[in-house]
N, C-alpha and C positions, 0 to 999 in steps of 0.2 A: 541793284537791292541785295541788301547781305542780310540774314533771320539769326537772328541771337539765338547761339545754342543755350540750352536751359539743362541745367540738372536736374534730376529727383532725389531726395534722399528717403529713405523708407526708415521709420524709427518705431521700437515695439517698447509695450511696456513691460515687461521681461526683461531689459535689458538688451539682449540680445534672441537671434533666433532660432538659436542651437537650445538655450533654454528652456524655451518655449515649446519646442520639439520636445524636450525632457518629461517635461511636465506633464505633457500628453501620454506619453507616456507609460505614465504612472498609473498602476492598477492598484486596487485591493478587491483580495478573494477570501470569500468566507464557506468554508467548506464543516458540515455539521454529518458526524455519523448516524447512522439509524438504530446503531445500540445506545446510545447516548452516554457513554463514556468518556467520551473525547471529543474536545471540540479544536478547530487548527484556523488560525487567523493568518494568512497570506498575505504580508504589504511587500509589492516591488519600485523599491525606490532608487532610480540611476544605476541598474545594473545590480545591485545586493539585493539580497535575500531574509525577510526580518520573518519570525516564526512565535507565535505565542501557544503555546498548549497546555491547557487547561482539563484537570481530568474532574470530573462529578463529586469525588468524593471530597475535591477542595483540600487534598493535602499534596497534590506537586505541582507546579507549576514551573515550566521552564522556559528561557529568552535564548533562542539561538540565531546566530545571523552568520548568514554564509556568503561567501564570495562566489562569483563568477565559476561557473562551470561546475557547481555541485548541485543544479537541480537533476539530472538525466540521472545520476548516482541516486541519488532517494527514489526519483520514480522506479528503477532497476531493484533497490529493496522491498519497493512496496509489490512490486512481480512474486518476487521470491516468498509471500504471507500467503498465497492463496492453496486452497486447499480444493482436490478433487474429491468429488461425490459420482459413485456410481449405485443404481439402483437395479437389484435384480431379484425375481420374482417375487415383487412386492414387498422387500427387506432393504435397509439403508445399509449399504458396507461403505466404508472409505477403506482406501490403499495409501496411504505414505511408505514412502522413503524414509529408511531409517537413518540418521548420519552419525558418526564414525563413533557418537559413543557408545553407542549398541555393541553387540556380537556379531549378529545378525545382520543383514545388508536388506532379505526378504524378509519380513515378515505382513502379516493382515492383524488389522484392530477390528472384530467383530461387533455390530450391534447386538447390546441387551436389554430391548427396549429400550433404550432412553438416548441421547444424541452424545456422538462423542464430533472432540471437537481437536483439532491437534494445530499449533501455531507453530512455526521454527522463525524465529531472531537470530541473525546474528547466527548462524550455524549451531544455535541451540536447540534443542526440544522443549516444551512448555506442555505442559497439562494442565486441564481443569479439574482442583478435586473434585467438584460436585457429579462428574462423568465417571462411569465404570468402561477400562480397558479389559476385555481378554487378548492373551496372547497365545495363538495355537502354534505347536512346534513344528506340525508337518500342513500343506496347504496341497492339493490336488486340486487344480481345473477341469474342468468337464464341459462340454458342449454339444445340447441335445436341441434339434433342432432350431437354432440361434439362439436360444435361450443359455444364459452363463449361470451354469452351478456349482456351486463351490463345495466343497467334500474336506470337512477339517478329522485330522484323526490326529488324535488327542495323546 
């Protein structure tokens, strides 16, 4: 006796299996910054990236579509905006590298009773108007008993 060979056919609701897998890979990510000034919504759809940015004042709304391979460059730009803060002897001091716009490369911003904040964006330097910056022409750094002390000569 010979057995009859039966063929099995698989049907998907979403036309093909590949489209079904793509639909599973679609994700939606929402990120809100703690300062409350920027809200970013990122939606990934079939290898493309769509970003909607809305500022709190409601004056600016931008929609940008990125193709494949631009997400890593965006992360690199975010990494360049980090600020290094050093605490020494109970005072807060921030050291920043000056870009090509300024004459000298080595400068020190000293804390004058208020917070200092510097943001670098695309090779330019932006300063917040509410903060006070003082620049000392000469800076000498001496180390004593493992503590860092800075002497400014104006």
